[in-house]
TIRO-2110 file (N, C-alpha, C; in Angstrom, 1 decimal):
// TIRO-2110
-43.1, -39.8, -21.5, N, 1, A
-42.5, -38.7, -20.7, CA, 1, A
-41.1, -38.3, -21.3, C, 1, A
-40.9, -37.1, -21.4, N, 2, A
-39.6, -36.5, -22.0, CA, 2, A
-38.6, -36.3, -20.9, C, 2, A
-37.3, -36.6, -21.3, N, 3, A
-36.2, -36.4, -20.4, CA, 3, A
-35.6, -35.0, -20.6, C, 3, A
-36.2, -34.2, -21.4, N, 4, A
-35.7, -32.8, -21.6, CA, 4, A
-36.1, -32.0, -20.5, C, 4, A
-35.2, -31.1, -20.0, N, 5, A
-35.5, -30.2, -18.9, CA, 5, A
-36.6, -29.2, -19.4, C, 5, A
-37.4, -28.8, -18.4, N, 6, A
-38.4, -27.8, -18.7, CA, 6, A
-37.7, -26.5, -19.1, C, 6, A
-38.3, -25.7, -20.0, N, 7, A
-37.7, -24.4, -20.4, CA, 7, A
-37.7, -23.5, -19.2, C, 7, A
-36.7, -22.7, -19.1, N, 8, A
-36.5, -21.7, -18.0, CA, 8, A
-37.4, -20.5, -18.4, C, 8, A
-38.2, -20.1, -17.4, N, 9, A
-39.0, -18.8, -17.7, CA, 9, A
-38.1, -17.6, -18.0, C, 9, A
-38.5, -16.8, -18.9, N, 10, A
-37.7, -15.7, -19.3, CA, 10, A
-37.3, -14.8, -18.2, C, 10, A
-38.2, -14.5, -17.2, N, 11, A
-37.9, -13.7, -16.1, CA, 11, A
-36.8, -14.3, -15.2, C, 11, A
-36.8, -15.6, -15.1, N, 12, A
-35.8, -16.3, -14.3, CA, 12, A
-34.4, -16.2, -15.0, C, 12, A
-34.4, -16.4, -16.3, N, 13, A
-33.2, -16.3, -17.1, CA, 13, A
-32.6, -14.9, -17.1, C, 13, A
-33.5, -13.9, -17.1, N, 14, A
-33.0, -12.5, -17.1, CA, 14, A
-32.4, -12.2, -15.7, C, 14, A
-33.1, -12.7, -14.6, N, 15, A
-32.5, -12.5, -13.3, CA, 15, A
-31.2, -13.2, -13.1, C, 15, A
-31.1, -14.4, -13.6, N, 16, A
-29.9, -15.1, -13.5, CA, 16, A
-28.7, -14.4, -14.2, C, 16, A
-29.1, -13.9, -15.4, N, 17, A
-28.1, -13.1, -16.1, CA, 17, A
-27.6, -11.9, -15.4, C, 17, A
-28.5, -11.2, -14.7, N, 18, A
-28.1, -10.1, -13.9, CA, 18, A
-27.2, -10.5, -12.7, C, 18, A
-27.6, -11.6, -12.1, N, 19, A
-26.8, -12.2, -11.0, CA, 19, A
-25.4, -12.5, -11.4, C, 19, A
-25.3, -13.2, -12.6, N, 20, A
-24.0, -13.5, -13.2, CA, 20, A
-23.1, -12.3, -13.4, C, 20, A
-23.8, -11.2, -13.9, N, 21, A
-23.0, -10.0, -14.2, CA, 21, A
-22.6, -9.3, -12.9, C, 21, A
-23.4, -9.3, -11.9, N, 22, A
-23.0, -8.8, -10.6, CA, 22, A
-21.9, -9.6, -10.0, C, 22, A
-22.0, -10.9, -10.0, N, 23, A
-20.9, -11.8, -9.5, CA, 23, A
-19.6, -11.4, -10.2, C, 23, A
-19.6, -11.2, -11.5, N, 24, A
-18.4, -10.9, -12.2, CA, 24, A
-17.8, -9.6, -11.8, C, 24, A
-18.7, -8.6, -11.6, N, 25, A
-18.3, -7.3, -11.1, CA, 25, A
-17.7, -7.4, -9.7, C, 25, A
-18.3, -8.2, -8.8, N, 26, A
-17.8, -8.4, -7.5, CA, 26, A
-16.4, -9.0, -7.5, C, 26, A
-16.2, -10.0, -8.4, N, 27, A
-14.8, -10.6, -8.5, CA, 27, A
-13.8, -9.6, -8.9, C, 27, A
-14.2, -8.7, -9.9, N, 28, A
-13.2, -7.7, -10.4, CA, 28, A
-13.0, -6.7, -9.3, C, 28, A
-14.0, -6.3, -8.6, N, 29, A
-13.8, -5.3, -7.5, CA, 29, A
-12.9, -5.9, -6.4, C, 29, A
-13.2, -7.1, -6.0, N, 30, A
-12.3, -7.8, -5.0, CA, 30, A
-10.9, -7.8, -5.5, C, 30, A
-10.7, -8.2, -6.7, N, 31, A
-9.3, -8.2, -7.3, CA, 31, A
-8.6, -6.8, -7.1, C, 31, A
-9.3, -5.8, -7.5, N, 32, A
-8.8, -4.4, -7.3, CA, 32, A
-8.5, -4.1, -5.9, C, 32, A
-9.4, -4.5, -5.0, N, 33, A
-9.2, -4.2, -3.6, CA, 33, A
-8.0, -4.9, -3.1, C, 33, A
-7.8, -6.2, -3.5, N, 34, A
-6.6, -6.9, -3.0, CA, 34, A
-5.3, -6.4, -3.6, C, 34, A
-5.4, -5.9, -4.8, N, 35, A
-4.2, -5.2, -5.4, CA, 35, A
-3.8, -4.0, -4.5, C, 35, A
-4.7, -3.2, -4.1, N, 36, A
-4.5, -2.1, -3.2, CA, 36, A
-4.0, -2.5, -1.9, C, 36, A
-4.6, -3.5, -1.3, N, 37, A
-4.1, -4.0, 0.0, CA, 37, A
-2.8, -4.6, 0.0, C, 37, A
-2.4, -5.2, -1.1, N, 38, A
-1.1, -5.8, -1.3, CA, 38, A
0.0, -4.7, -1.2, C, 38, A
-0.3, -3.5, -1.9, N, 39, A
0.5, -2.4, -1.8, CA, 39, A
0.7, -1.9, -0.4, C, 39, A
-0.5, -1.8, 0.3, N, 40, A
-0.5, -1.4, 1.7, CA, 40, A
0.4, -2.4, 2.5, C, 40, A
0.3, -3.7, 2.3, N, 41, A
1.2, -4.6, 3.0, CA, 41, A
2.7, -4.4, 2.7, C, 41, A
3.0, -4.1, 1.5, N, 42, A
4.5, -3.8, 1.2, CA, 42, A
4.9, -2.5, 1.9, C, 42, A
4.0, -1.5, 2.0, N, 43, A
4.4, -0.2, 2.7, CA, 43, A
4.5, -0.5, 4.2, C, 43, A
3.6, -1.3, 4.7, N, 44, A
3.7, -1.6, 6.2, CA, 44, A
5.0, -2.4, 6.5, C, 44, A
5.3, -3.3, 5.6, N, 45, A
6.5, -4.1, 5.9, CA, 45, A
7.7, -3.2, 5.8, C, 45, A
7.8, -2.3, 4.8, N, 46, A
8.9, -1.4, 4.7, CA, 46, A
9.1, -0.5, 5.9, C, 46, A
7.9, -0.1, 6.5, N, 47, A
7.9, 0.8, 7.6, CA, 47, A
8.0, 0.1, 9.0, C, 47, A
7.9, -1.3, 8.9, N, 48, A
7.9, -2.0, 10.2, CA, 48, A
6.6, -1.9, 10.9, C, 48, A
5.6, -1.7, 10.2, N, 49, A
4.3, -1.6, 10.9, CA, 49, A
3.6, -2.9, 11.0, C, 49, A
2.7, -3.1, 12.0, N, 50, A
2.1, -4.4, 12.2, CA, 50, A
1.1, -4.7, 11.0, C, 50, A
0.8, -6.0, 10.8, N, 51, A
-0.1, -6.4, 9.7, CA, 51, A
-1.5, -5.9, 10.0, C, 51, A
-1.9, -5.9, 11.2, N, 52, A
-3.2, -5.6, 11.6, CA, 52, A
-3.3, -4.2, 12.2, C, 52, A
-4.3, -3.5, 11.9, N, 53, A
-4.6, -2.1, 12.5, CA, 53, A
-6.0, -2.1, 13.1, C, 53, A
-6.1, -2.5, 14.4, N, 54, A
-7.5, -2.6, 14.9, CA, 54, A
-8.3, -1.4, 14.9, C, 54, A
-7.7, -0.2, 15.0, N, 55, A
-8.4, 1.1, 14.9, CA, 55, A
-9.0, 1.3, 13.6, C, 55, A
-8.2, 1.1, 12.6, N, 56, A
-8.7, 1.2, 11.2, CA, 56, A
-9.8, 0.2, 10.9, C, 56, A
-9.6, -1.0, 11.4, N, 57, A
-10.6, -2.1, 11.1, CA, 57, A
-11.9, -1.7, 11.8, C, 57, A
-11.9, -1.2, 13.0, N, 58, A
-13.1, -0.8, 13.7, CA, 58, A
-13.8, 0.3, 12.9, C, 58, A
-13.0, 1.3, 12.4, N, 59, A
-13.6, 2.4, 11.6, CA, 59, A
-14.3, 1.8, 10.3, C, 59, A
-13.6, 0.8, 9.7, N, 60, A
-14.2, 0.2, 8.5, CA, 60, A
-15.5, -0.5, 8.8, C, 60, A
-15.5, -1.2, 9.9, N, 61, A
-16.7, -2.0, 10.3, CA, 61, A
-17.9, -1.0, 10.5, C, 61, A
-17.6, 0.1, 11.2, N, 62, A
-18.7, 1.1, 11.5, CA, 62, A
-19.1, 1.7, 10.1, C, 62, A
-18.2, 2.0, 9.3, N, 63, A
-18.5, 2.6, 8.0, CA, 63, A
-19.3, 1.7, 7.1, C, 63, A
-18.9, 0.4, 7.1, N, 64, A
-19.6, -0.6, 6.3, CA, 64, A
-21.0, -0.9, 6.8, C, 64, A
-21.1, -0.9, 8.1, N, 65, A
-22.5, -1.1, 8.7, CA, 65, A
-23.4, 0.0, 8.3, C, 65, A
-22.9, 1.3, 8.3, N, 66, A
-23.7, 2.4, 7.9, CA, 66, A
-24.1, 2.3, 6.5, C, 66, A
-23.1, 2.0, 5.6, N, 67, A
-23.4, 1.8, 4.2, CA, 67, A
-24.4, 0.7, 4.0, C, 67, A
-24.3, -0.4, 4.7, N, 68, A
-25.3, -1.5, 4.6, CA, 68, A
-26.7, -1.0, 5.0, C, 68, A
-26.8, -0.2, 6.0, N, 69, A
-28.1, 0.3, 6.4, CA, 69, A
-28.7, 1.1, 5.3, C, 69, A
-27.8, 2.0, 4.7, N, 70, A
-28.3, 2.9, 3.6, CA, 70, A
-28.7, 2.1, 2.4, C, 70, A
-28.0, 1.0, 2.1, N, 71, A
-28.3, 0.1, 1.0, CA, 71, A
-29.4, -0.9, 1.2, C, 71, A
-29.9, -0.9, 2.4, N, 72, A
-30.9, -1.9, 2.8, CA, 72, A
-30.4, -3.3, 2.7, C, 72, A
-29.1, -3.5, 3.2, N, 73, A
-28.5, -4.7, 3.3, CA, 73, A
-28.3, -5.1, 4.8, C, 73, A
-28.4, -6.3, 5.1, N, 74, A
-28.2, -6.7, 6.5, CA, 74, A
-26.9, -6.4, 7.0, C, 74, A
-26.7, -5.5, 8.0, N, 75, A
-25.4, -5.0, 8.4, CA, 75, A
-24.6, -6.2, 9.1, C, 75, A
-25.3, -7.1, 9.7, N, 76, A
-24.6, -8.3, 10.2, CA, 76, A
-23.9, -9.1, 9.1, C, 76, A
-24.6, -9.3, 8.0, N, 77, A
-24.0, -9.9, 6.8, CA, 77, A
-22.8, -9.1, 6.3, C, 77, A
-23.0, -7.8, 6.2, N, 78, A
-21.9, -6.9, 5.7, CA, 78, A
-20.7, -7.0, 6.6, C, 78, A
-20.9, -7.0, 7.9, N, 79, A
-19.8, -7.1, 8.8, CA, 79, A
-19.1, -8.4, 8.7, C, 79, A
-19.8, -9.5, 8.6, N, 80, A
-19.2, -10.8, 8.4, CA, 80, A
-18.4, -10.9, 7.1, C, 80, A
-18.9, -10.3, 6.0, N, 81, A
-18.2, -10.3, 4.7, CA, 81, A
-16.9, -9.5, 4.9, C, 81, A
-17.0, -8.3, 5.5, N, 82, A
-15.8, -7.5, 5.7, CA, 82, A
-14.8, -8.3, 6.6, C, 82, A
-15.2, -8.9, 7.6, N, 83, A
-14.3, -9.7, 8.5, CA, 83, A
-13.6, -10.7, 7.8, C, 83, A
-14.3, -11.4, 6.8, N, 84, A
-13.6, -12.4, 6.0, CA, 84, A
-12.5, -11.8, 5.1, C, 84, A
-12.8, -10.7, 4.5, N, 85, A
-11.9, -10.0, 3.7, CA, 85, A
-10.7, -9.5, 4.5, C, 85, A
-11.0, -8.9, 5.6, N, 86, A
-9.9, -8.3, 6.5, CA, 86, A
-9.0, -9.4, 7.0, C, 86, A
-9.5, -10.6, 7.3, N, 87, A
-8.7, -11.7, 7.7, CA, 87, A
-7.8, -12.1, 6.6, C, 87, A
-8.2, -12.1, 5.4, N, 88, A
-7.4, -12.5, 4.3, CA, 88, A
-6.3, -11.4, 4.0, C, 88, A
-6.7, -10.2, 4.2, N, 89, A
-5.7, -9.0, 4.0, CA, 89, A
-4.6, -9.2, 5.1, C, 89, A
-5.0, -9.4, 6.3, N, 90, A
-4.0, -9.5, 7.4, CA, 90, A
-3.1, -10.7, 7.1, C, 90, A
-3.6, -11.8, 6.7, N, 91, A
-2.8, -13.0, 6.3, CA, 91, A
-1.8, -12.6, 5.2, C, 91, A
-2.3, -11.9, 4.2, N, 92, A
-1.4, -11.4, 3.1, CA, 92, A
-0.3, -10.5, 3.7, C, 92, A
-0.7, -9.6, 4.6, N, 93, A
0.3, -8.6, 5.1, CA, 93, A
1.3, -9.4, 6.0, C, 93, A
0.9, -10.4, 6.7, N, 94, A
1.8, -11.2, 7.5, CA, 94, A
2.8, -11.9, 6.6, C, 94, A
2.3, -12.4, 5.5, N, 95, A
3.2, -13.1, 4.5, CA, 95, A
4.2, -12.2, 3.9, C, 95, A
3.7, -11.0, 3.5, N, 96, A
4.6, -10.0, 3.0, CA, 96, A
5.7, -9.5, 4.0, C, 96, A
5.3, -9.3, 5.2, N, 97, A
6.2, -8.9, 6.3, CA, 97, A
7.3, -10.0, 6.5, C, 97, A
6.8, -11.3, 6.5, N, 98, A
7.8, -12.4, 6.7, CA, 98, A
8.7, -12.5, 5.5, C, 98, A
8.2, -12.3, 4.3, N, 99, A
9.1, -12.4, 3.1, CA, 99, A
10.1, -11.2, 3.1, C, 99, A
9.7, -10.1, 3.6, N, 100, A
10.5, -8.9, 3.7, CA, 100, A
11.7, -9.2, 4.8, C, 100, A
11.3, -9.8, 5.9, N, 101, A
12.3, -10.2, 6.9, CA, 101, A
13.3, -11.2, 6.3, C, 101, A
12.7, -12.2, 5.6, N, 102, A
13.6, -13.2, 5.0, CA, 102, A
14.6, -12.7, 4.0, C, 102, A
14.2, -11.6, 3.3, N, 103, A
15.1, -11.0, 2.3, CA, 103, A
16.1, -10.1, 2.9, C, 103, A
15.9, -9.8, 4.2, N, 104, A
16.9, -8.9, 4.9, CA, 104, A
18.1, -9.6, 5.3, C, 104, A
END
C-alpha cells in the first residue's frame, strides 16, 4: 500500500485554481473598499459626523440584496457579509474619530 496521495482530478485542480483566483480578487477588492472607507472616516471626523449612518447602511443592504438576487446569490448571505464589512468600517471610523479628537 502506497503512502502517496491520490492524484487530484484535472477538473478539481482547475476549479480550485479558479477559486484561488477569485479569493485573490476578493482580497484586493476588499482592500480597495477599505481604502475608500478610511477616506470617508477621515472626512466624517473632520466634519464631526457620526461613524455610523443608518440611512446609508439601510440603502446599501437593500441594494446588495437586489444585486444578490440578480446574481443568483443567497441575499441573506450577502446581507450577513455586508453587515460584517460595515461593522468593521464603523469600528475604523470610530478609531479615526477618536484619534482626531486626541490630536485636537
